[in-house]
C-alpha positions, 0 to 999 in steps of 0.5 A: 474532536472528542477521540470517543465521538462517532466519526461523519465523512463526505463521500465520493464514488459508486461501488456496491459491495455487501457490508463486511466485504473488502474487495469483492474481486474474482479473475474474470468477473468484474464487480458493480460499478463504483467498486468500493475497495478496502483492504482488510486493515488500516494502520495508525500510531498513536501521536502520527496523523493518518489519512484515507482519501476517499477517491482511492477506495472508489472507482469513478471519475467524479468522486465529488458527486458522492458522499462519504460517510465513515463510522469509527469511534475516532478520527475526523471528517475532512472534505476529501478525506478521513483522518485520525491522530490517535492518543495513546488511550486509543491503542488497539483495534477500531472498527471502521466502515465506509459507507457510500451514497449518490448525491441524493442520498441513496446508499450504493455500497459499504466496506468494512476494515480494521483500524489498527492503532499501535503504541509510539514505542513499538519495536523500541530496544529491537534491531530491524534489518529492512530490504526494500524492493521497488520500481520508480517510486523507490528508485526516487528514494524520497520515501525510503528517506523518509522512512529512514527518518521516521524509524529514527525517532525515539521509541523505534528500533535500530534500522539497518538498511540493506540493498545494493542501490544507494542513489545520490540523493540517499541520505547516510544509511539509506539503500534499497533495490529500487529501479525506474521501469522494473516490474515483479518479472524483472526482478524474478528473472532478468539477466544482463550479460553486458551491463552498462553501469545503469539500472536500465541495462543490468541484471536483477540483483537477485539473479545470478549465473549458476555452475552450469552457465545459466542465470537464475534466481539465487537469493541466498547468494544475494544475501551471502553477498549484500547482507553479511550473510544474514537475510533481512528481518522485513522485505517490502515490495512496491510494484505493479505500475509498469507491470500493467500500465500498458494493457488496454483499460477498456478490455476488463477481461484483458486487464484481469489476464495481465493481473493474473501473469503478475500475481503469479510472478509476484507469487513466485518471488515471494516463494523464493524469498520465503525458501531463502529466508524463513523467518523474514516477513514479506509486505506487499504494498497496494499499488498507489493511485494515480494523480487526480489530474489528467494533465499530468498524464497529457504531460507524460504521454501526450494523449496516449494514456489517460488518468481514467484509464490507468485508475481503471487498471490500478483499482483492479490491481488493488483488488486482486492483490488484496484477494491474493495476498490478504489473510496470509499472515501466517505465511509471513505475507502481508499487505500494506495499505500504501493506496489510501493515505496518498493525497491524489491531489496535493500528493502529486505534480501537475505535470506527473501522472503516477509519480508523487511530489514530495509530499506524497512520497512522505505520505506513502513512507507514513503508510509503511511506518504505521504498518511497520509500527503494528507489526513490530507491535505485540499485537501482531504476535498476538493474532491481530493480524488484519482480519476484516473481523475485529479480533479481541484478547491477547491484551488488544482492546477492541473498540466499539462502533459508534453508531453514526447517522448519514451526513445530510450534507450535499455531495461534494460539500465540506 
């Protein structure tokens, strides 16, 4: 479609947020049903297709019963998502608004973000030393491999991936600190005096015995011994599933109490990284959504855990993470919207609840790539840092919002 045409999208789920809000999350206070949640910014790169899947921004077991309208002056509508493949002339900031209605067209809520389009050559000629920290999603090494492939293309920085974990399926040069079942707490505290050579029984790569014989977090030592004595330029964190998976989804207060603990541990680990590596950017990835099919949960958990239960926990975790770490770019802490661009249907196998298939992992890599390209671009250094309000100046073009009438299509129709 014409890149300057208004965008019209169909809708999915129930959330009533005021215009201009992002998550509306407050500890101990649950937002209204539907809970339309957008991070402050969505990232894209010229020539790279970016998607936002409707099911991932609302909390409802039947997203097909709702309508999504997306207002943005570039992009296109699809039955379950919005997508854009920006052109070079689209580089800059674009207002982005999602409006959700029920099947009768009654508005249920709206939320705004900024679509940030970076040039395809952002970071060219620079060097990027990257450390990735995560759980089984990182351990699988599919998205790290794909991210490395994307960053090897023309117009990108020279990439060096750091880390002590190099699984057999890792591409040459790919490394990370990703371990199945791990949490923020394990990276922060885990010490195993009798490791058995597996990732299940080992210490955190960041925890060592001190001179007093007690284990403790020692990132300067990790950087000396595993990073050539030089901290990374960028560290990404993709965690949260194992931290929160077992909390009772029918107890909102219990969910918030668990998330309070998890975010406290995240704060502690990020503070330790900041102290040991003052110039390293710290990118917190928003926890991806589950498989849209209950069959994946039945195959893995045989009725003990369910898709709708984890969806409620994951959605709340995303809201609280946005509120905790959003707007902290001046502290060198950033949010990566890895929850938006993974297809909850085609991005997962039928027999797994939370682990994507190869397609889904590639979508996670693409979300990370688009954010990294923005972080490498002059725009990030000019103050366009993911705020929910559109900022111009400094050479950054701010695109006007196009008016867009509500769709007349029925709920769930293409």
